[in-house]
GUMI-459381 format. One record per residue (C-alpha): residue number from 1; residue in three letters; x, y, z. Coordinates in nm, 3 decimals, decimal comma. Layout:
! residues N
> NUM/ALA/X/Y/Z $
...
This chain:
! residues 339
> 1/MET/7,292/2,450/10,450 $
> 2/SER/7,140/2,226/10,719 $
> 3/LYS/6,899/2,352/10,983 $
> 4/ASP/7,164/2,324/11,256 $
> 5/GLU/7,417/2,513/11,044 $
> 6/GLU/7,164/2,785/10,973 $
> 7/LEU/7,077/2,817/11,344 $
> 8/LEU/7,446/2,843/11,425 $
> 9/ARG/7,488/3,117/11,164 $
> 10/LEU/7,197/3,314/11,309 $
> 11/HIS/7,334/3,272/11,661 $
> 12/ASN/7,677/3,390/11,546 $
> 13/GLU/7,521/3,706/11,402 $
> 14/ILE/7,383/3,786/11,749 $
> 15/GLU/7,718/3,719/11,915 $
> 16/ASP/7,906/3,922/11,654 $
> 17/TYR/7,684/4,222/11,724 $
> 18/ARG/7,733/4,193/12,100 $
> 19/GLN/8,110/4,165/12,064 $
> 20/THR/8,116/4,465/11,830 $
> 21/VAL/7,941/4,677/12,093 $
> 22/MET/8,196/4,574/12,355 $
> 23/ALA/8,488/4,631/12,117 $
> 24/LEU/8,368/4,985/12,047 $
> 25/LEU/8,332/5,063/12,418 $
> 26/ALA/8,671/4,909/12,498 $
> 27/PHE/8,849/5,103/12,223 $
> 28/ALA/8,675/5,422/12,337 $
> 29/ALA/8,805/5,357/12,688 $
> 30/PHE/9,157/5,307/12,550 $
> 31/VAL/9,145/5,648/12,380 $
> 32/VAL/8,978/5,858/12,650 $
> 33/HIS/9,139/5,701/12,963 $
> 34/ASP/9,506/5,706/13,058 $
> 35/GLY/9,477/5,386/13,262 $
> 36/ARG/9,389/5,564/13,586 $
> 37/GLU/9,125/5,823/13,499 $
> 38/GLN/8,959/5,996/13,208 $
> 39/ARG/9,189/6,237/13,030 $
> 40/PRO/9,110/6,612/13,046 $
> 41/GLN/8,878/6,723/12,763 $
> 42/ALA/8,828/6,362/12,652 $
> 43/ALA/8,489/6,234/12,536 $
> 44/PHE/8,332/5,973/12,313 $
> 45/GLY/8,008/5,897/12,132 $
> 46/LEU/7,861/5,608/11,932 $
> 47/GLY/7,717/5,704/11,594 $
> 48/ARG/7,791/6,073/11,654 $
> 49/ARG/7,691/6,308/11,371 $
> 50/MET/8,002/6,465/11,218 $
> 51/ASP/8,043/6,705/10,924 $
> 52/ALA/8,287/6,589/10,655 $
> 53/THR/8,331/6,826/10,360 $
> 54/GLY/7,970/6,933/10,370 $
> 55/LYS/7,823/6,587/10,431 $
> 56/VAL/7,692/6,444/10,758 $
> 57/VAL/7,856/6,114/10,854 $
> 58/THR/7,795/5,894/11,156 $
> 59/PRO/8,097/5,676/11,238 $
> 60/ASP/8,043/5,384/11,471 $
> 61/LEU/8,271/5,558/11,724 $
> 62/VAL/8,403/5,909/11,774 $
> 63/ALA/8,659/5,927/12,057 $
> 64/GLN/8,839/6,248/12,151 $
> 65/MET/9,164/6,197/12,342 $
> 66/SER/9,232/6,567/12,400 $
> 67/SER/9,144/6,909/12,263 $
> 68/VAL/9,391/6,852/11,978 $
> 69/TYR/9,353/6,484/11,884 $
> 70/GLY/9,076/6,234/11,824 $
> 71/VAL/8,979/5,909/11,650 $
> 72/VAL/8,682/5,805/11,440 $
> 73/ALA/8,630/5,433/11,395 $
> 74/GLU/8,423/5,169/11,222 $
> 75/ALA/8,404/4,819/11,373 $
> 76/LYS/8,351/4,484/11,203 $
> 77/LYS/8,349/4,167/11,409 $
> 78/SER/8,289/3,970/11,091 $
> 79/LEU/8,332/4,048/10,723 $
> 80/SER/8,168/3,884/10,425 $
> 81/GLN/8,353/3,586/10,279 $
> 82/ASP/8,307/3,765/9,947 $
> 83/THR/8,593/4,015/9,948 $
> 84/SER/8,438/4,206/9,658 $
> 85/ARG/8,196/4,348/9,915 $
> 86/TRP/8,479/4,497/10,118 $
> 87/SER/8,508/4,796/9,885 $
> 88/ARG/8,215/4,966/10,057 $
> 89/HIS/8,406/4,954/10,388 $
> 90/VAL/8,705/5,120/10,224 $
> 91/GLN/8,478/5,384/10,073 $
> 92/GLN/8,316/5,445/10,411 $
> 93/LEU/8,654/5,501/10,576 $
> 94/ARG/8,749/5,746/10,300 $
> 95/LYS/8,445/5,961/10,381 $
> 96/TYR/8,585/6,018/10,730 $
> 97/ASP/8,947/6,076/10,626 $
> 98/VAL/8,918/6,445/10,534 $
> 99/ASP/9,106/6,762/10,627 $
> 100/ARG/8,830/6,924/10,830 $
> 101/LEU/8,614/6,677/11,019 $
> 102/VAL/8,377/6,886/11,232 $
> 103/GLY/8,184/6,778/11,539 $
> 104/TRP/8,442/6,727/11,814 $
> 105/TRP/8,395/6,840/12,175 $
> 106/THR/8,596/7,160/12,133 $
> 107/GLU/8,501/7,527/12,106 $
> 108/ASN/8,523/7,529/11,725 $
> 109/GLU/8,426/7,157/11,700 $
> 110/MET/8,760/7,071/11,537 $
> 111/VAL/9,087/6,912/11,645 $
> 112/GLU/9,435/6,960/11,501 $
> 113/ALA/9,485/6,593/11,414 $
> 114/SER/9,279/6,275/11,393 $
> 115/ASN/9,291/5,919/11,269 $
> 116/VAL/9,037/5,701/11,094 $
> 117/VAL/9,046/5,349/11,235 $
> 118/MET/8,896/5,028/11,104 $
> 119/LEU/8,850/4,785/11,393 $
> 120/VAL/8,859/4,435/11,248 $
> 121/HIS/8,849/4,103/11,426 $
> 122/GLN/9,184/3,926/11,438 $
> 123/SER/9,058/3,646/11,213 $
> 124/ARG/9,011/3,890/10,921 $
> 125/SER/9,258/4,173/10,993 $
> 126/ARG/9,555/4,062/10,779 $
> 127/LYS/9,333/3,983/10,483 $
> 128/PHE/9,158/4,320/10,511 $
> 129/VAL/9,493/4,501/10,530 $
> 130/ARG/9,605/4,336/10,207 $
> 131/PHE/9,275/4,434/10,045 $
> 132/LEU/9,322/4,795/10,164 $
> 133/GLN/9,679/4,809/10,035 $
> 134/LYS/9,575/4,675/9,696 $
> 135/ALA/9,298/4,937/9,675 $
> 136/ALA/9,553/5,211/9,747 $
> 137/GLU/9,790/5,076/9,481 $
> 138/GLU/9,518/5,069/9,217 $
> 139/GLU/9,391/5,419/9,297 $
> 140/ALA/9,607/5,653/9,505 $
> 141/ASP/9,319/5,848/9,660 $
> 142/GLU/9,111/5,542/9,750 $
> 143/VAL/9,260/5,524/10,101 $
> 144/GLY/9,302/5,837/10,313 $
> 145/PRO/9,635/5,942/10,465 $
> 146/THR/9,531/5,895/10,829 $
> 147/THR/9,352/5,560/10,790 $
> 148/CYS/9,466/5,276/11,016 $
> 149/VAL/9,360/4,917/11,071 $
> 150/VAL/9,350/4,786/11,428 $
> 151/GLU/9,276/4,422/11,496 $
> 152/PHE/9,086/4,316/11,807 $
> 153/ASN/9,002/4,001/11,995 $
> 154/SER/8,847/3,915/12,329 $
> 155/SER/8,971/3,686/12,603 $
> 156/ALA/8,828/3,536/12,918 $
> 157/GLU/9,129/3,334/13,035 $
> 158/THR/9,197/3,486/13,378 $
> 159/ALA/9,012/3,815/13,340 $
> 160/SER/8,796/3,941/13,057 $
> 161/TYR/8,962/4,196/12,832 $
> 162/TYR/8,975/4,318/12,473 $
> 163/PHE/9,308/4,310/12,290 $
> 164/PHE/9,393/4,572/12,025 $
> 165/ARG/9,695/4,585/11,795 $
> 166/LEU/9,789/4,813/11,506 $
> 167/GLU/9,809/4,625/11,175 $
> 168/HIS/9,827/4,909/10,923 $
> 169/GLY/9,897/5,282/10,918 $
> 170/GLU/10,048/5,541/11,150 $
> 171/VAL/9,863/5,666/11,456 $
> 172/THR/9,928/6,040/11,482 $
> 173/ASP/9,950/6,043/11,860 $
> 174/SER/10,290/5,890/11,944 $
> 175/ASP/10,182/5,736/12,276 $
> 176/LEU/9,876/5,567/12,129 $
> 177/HIS/10,085/5,450/11,833 $
> 178/ARG/10,348/5,294/12,059 $
> 179/ARG/10,093/5,113/12,272 $
> 180/LEU/9,889/4,988/11,976 $
> 181/ASP/10,201/4,881/11,790 $
> 182/LEU/10,297/4,654/12,081 $
> 183/GLY/9,936/4,551/12,146 $
> 184/VAL/9,725/4,664/12,439 $
> 185/GLU/9,476/4,486/12,664 $
> 186/VAL/9,173/4,677/12,788 $
> 187/PRO/9,016/4,508/13,095 $
> 188/LEU/8,639/4,494/13,091 $
> 189/ASP/8,576/4,509/13,466 $
> 190/LYS/8,625/4,886/13,492 $
> 191/LEU/8,446/4,943/13,164 $
> 192/LEU/8,143/4,745/13,278 $
> 193/ARG/8,130/4,938/13,603 $
> 194/SER/8,089/5,259/13,403 $
> 195/TYR/7,862/5,125/13,127 $
> 196/PRO/7,724/4,791/13,245 $
> 197/ASN/7,420/4,769/13,022 $
> 198/ILE/7,512/4,913/12,681 $
> 199/ARG/7,391/4,653/12,431 $
> 200/TYR/7,337/4,859/12,116 $
> 201/TYR/7,513/5,107/11,891 $
> 202/ASP/7,411/5,302/11,581 $
> 203/THR/7,382/4,996/11,358 $
> 204/GLU/7,073/4,778/11,343 $
> 205/PRO/7,118/4,448/11,527 $
> 206/PRO/6,975/4,112/11,422 $
> 207/LEU/6,602/4,129/11,486 $
> 208/GLU/6,617/3,829/11,720 $
> 209/ASN/6,839/4,033/11,950 $
> 210/ILE/6,564/4,289/12,009 $
> 211/LEU/6,294/4,024/12,034 $
> 212/THR/6,492/3,849/12,306 $
> 213/GLU/6,535/4,172/12,503 $
> 214/LEU/6,164/4,247/12,479 $
> 215/TRP/6,053/3,898/12,579 $
> 216/SER/6,309/3,858/12,859 $
> 217/GLU/6,346/4,207/13,005 $
> 218/PHE/6,043/4,422/12,930 $
> 219/PHE/5,730/4,215/12,875 $
> 220/PRO/5,752/4,004/13,196 $
> 221/ALA/5,719/4,320/13,408 $
> 222/MET/5,426/4,440/13,197 $
> 223/ALA/5,262/4,098/13,220 $
> 224/ALA/5,277/4,111/13,599 $
> 225/ASP/4,991/4,365/13,597 $
> 226/ALA/4,796/4,197/13,318 $
> 227/GLU/4,518/3,940/13,327 $
> 228/TYR/4,573/3,589/13,196 $
> 229/ASP/4,359/3,503/12,896 $
> 230/ASP/4,267/3,133/12,910 $
> 231/LYS/4,163/3,125/12,546 $
> 232/LEU/4,494/3,272/12,427 $
> 233/ARG/4,693/3,094/12,697 $
> 234/ALA/4,877/3,420/12,742 $
> 235/TYR/4,887/3,746/12,935 $
> 236/LYS/4,727/4,016/12,724 $
> 237/PHE/4,833/4,380/12,749 $
> 238/ASP/4,906/4,684/12,532 $
> 239/ALA/5,259/4,803/12,462 $
> 240/SER/5,355/5,134/12,301 $
> 241/VAL/5,637/5,139/12,044 $
> 242/ASN/5,732/5,491/12,154 $
> 243/ASP/5,737/5,405/12,525 $
> 244/VAL/5,931/5,082/12,479 $
> 245/THR/6,182/5,258/12,253 $
> 246/ASP/6,240/5,526/12,516 $
> 247/GLU/6,286/5,264/12,788 $
> 248/MET/6,528/5,055/12,581 $
> 249/GLN/6,733/5,363/12,495 $
> 250/ARG/6,761/5,456/12,863 $
> 251/ALA/6,839/5,102/12,973 $
> 252/TYR/7,063/4,967/12,696 $
> 253/GLY/7,142/5,239/12,445 $
> 254/SER/7,200/5,607/12,380 $
> 255/GLY/7,010/5,720/12,688 $
> 256/ALA/7,273/5,558/12,911 $
> 257/LEU/7,557/5,759/12,749 $
> 258/PRO/7,648/6,129/12,765 $
> 259/ALA/7,461/6,317/12,494 $
> 260/ASP/7,445/6,653/12,317 $
> 261/GLU/7,291/6,792/11,997 $
> 262/ARG/7,517/6,579/11,776 $
> 263/SER/7,432/6,253/11,951 $
> 264/VAL/7,208/5,998/11,785 $
> 265/GLU/6,944/5,778/11,944 $
> 266/PHE/6,958/5,400/11,951 $
> 267/PRO/6,803/5,151/11,945 $
> 268/LYS/6,593/5,332/11,686 $
> 269/LYS/6,216/5,341/11,691 $
> 270/LYS/6,194/5,174/11,350 $
> 271/TRP/6,393/4,875/11,487 $
> 272/ILE/6,146/4,833/11,773 $
> 273/ARG/5,846/4,866/11,543 $
> 274/LYS/5,996/4,601/11,315 $
> 275/ALA/6,030/4,369/11,617 $
> 276/PHE/5,668/4,431/11,716 $
> 277/ASP/5,556/4,357/11,360 $
> 278/ARG/5,749/4,032/11,371 $
> 279/LEU/5,564/3,937/11,691 $
> 280/VAL/5,241/3,990/11,499 $
> 281/GLN/5,366/3,749/11,232 $
> 282/TYR/5,448/3,495/11,504 $
> 283/ARG/5,093/3,530/11,648 $
> 284/PHE/5,234/3,677/11,970 $
> 285/ALA/5,072/4,018/11,915 $
> 286/LEU/4,800/4,207/11,730 $
> 287/PRO/4,879/4,523/11,529 $
> 288/PRO/4,769/4,875/11,631 $
> 289/LYS/4,423/5,005/11,559 $
> 290/ASP/4,310/5,354/11,458 $
> 291/GLY/4,662/5,477/11,383 $
> 292/SER/4,798/5,438/11,736 $
> 293/ASP/5,133/5,282/11,825 $
> 294/LEU/4,978/5,035/12,073 $
> 295/TYR/5,025/4,667/11,996 $
> 296/GLU/4,827/4,406/12,186 $
> 297/ILE/5,090/4,168/12,323 $
> 298/HIS/5,008/3,804/12,401 $
> 299/PHE/5,288/3,713/12,639 $
> 300/ARG/5,368/3,364/12,758 $
> 301/SER/5,679/3,199/12,894 $
> 302/PHE/5,876/2,959/12,676 $
> 303/ARG/5,992/2,616/12,781 $
> 304/GLU/6,324/2,673/12,608 $
> 305/ASP/6,573/2,958/12,604 $
> 306/VAL/6,413/3,277/12,468 $
> 307/LEU/6,685/3,347/12,214 $
> 308/ALA/6,680/2,985/12,096 $
> 309/ARG/6,303/3,007/12,043 $
> 310/PHE/6,322/3,324/11,836 $
> 311/LEU/6,612/3,192/11,632 $
> 312/LYS/6,410/2,880/11,547 $
> 313/LEU/6,104/3,088/11,459 $
> 314/SER/6,318/3,307/11,238 $
> 315/LEU/6,459/3,006/11,057 $
> 316/GLU/6,111/2,859/11,009 $
> 317/ARG/5,989/3,190/10,868 $
> 318/ARG/6,279/3,216/10,623 $
> 319/ARG/6,219/2,864/10,499 $
> 320/GLU/5,848/2,934/10,476 $
> 321/ASP/5,920/3,240/10,260 $
> 322/GLU/6,122/3,019/10,026 $
> 323/THR/5,855/2,748/10,006 $
> 324/PRO/5,523/2,818/9,830 $
> 325/VAL/5,222/2,738/10,049 $
> 326/ALA/4,914/2,590/9,889 $
> 327/GLU/4,605/2,809/9,896 $
> 328/GLY/4,412/2,759/10,219 $
> 329/GLN/4,695/2,570/10,389 $
> 330/ILE/4,771/2,661/10,752 $
> 331/ASP/5,126/2,632/10,888 $
> 332/LEU/5,083/2,459/11,225 $
> 333/ASP/5,443/2,546/11,321 $
> 334/LEU/5,327/2,902/11,381 $
> 335/PHE/5,143/2,776/11,691 $
> 336/PRO/5,415/2,613/11,906 $
> 337/GLU/5,323/2,451/12,234 $
> 338/GLU/5,374/2,680/12,533 $
> 339/ASN/5,349/2,651/12,910 $
């Protein structure tokens, strides 16, 4: 694979994650809103902890339409070209498709009926349905009785919206089934007015996604109060993993959504720490001392787009990992020219 092809693949991973977040929010809106307002006793959560036959599961989305019906969903903007890896998705759906899924927003935390939905991008939906059907034919209990497949796609022709259509299964709620069977468009303007900044869900994003947020959104404000170090050619300041995690959750993640004791937190602290450690590898930070969570950040502006810079650095690092370096050799690419 050429360098340009590899960069495109990395960029697509970022875009796939962003579109998955929006697809989850749009499908949640479809379930909990009637087109005018939120339905009575409706609620939703991303990565909500649910009890399934004695095990704790955390579906990508839990959306309750009413006190008697709800949906749990997994979302995949892209699937591996290797269909043999799809079995784990089928197994994941089966974990949710049980008689007594507990954790809904009702007095006894149960609803009378629910569906398990796999949200798959339109480019893969038919192929995944065939894979699911074959799995059910080979082993009757491999696919649960309430499992459905819903394809999605996004459009920005005249107004941005997400399109959903039922491709497999029966939705228990007759109104939702009818609308999904015909295909439904969920406009993003109202959704973005309610949740304008949600950029994460309970699945780890590509690391470059977090690095871009840090370098574009958080560190510039911190650098404004820092002194410029002429030797480093950077603004030097300390940043706490715990504090940054809390801020990112409030701004772009779980902290911007309704929460209770079953809610999960995202982006997770370990994701942020991993991003900080990567900055150390890129010579943009120094690691903590004496067991603290404070990293010394060396912030500078980039001449090129921030995401493009981190994607290139990531590609260089991967290639470096694959290429043995002679003892004592220094990789000059780790010290790119900055403003």
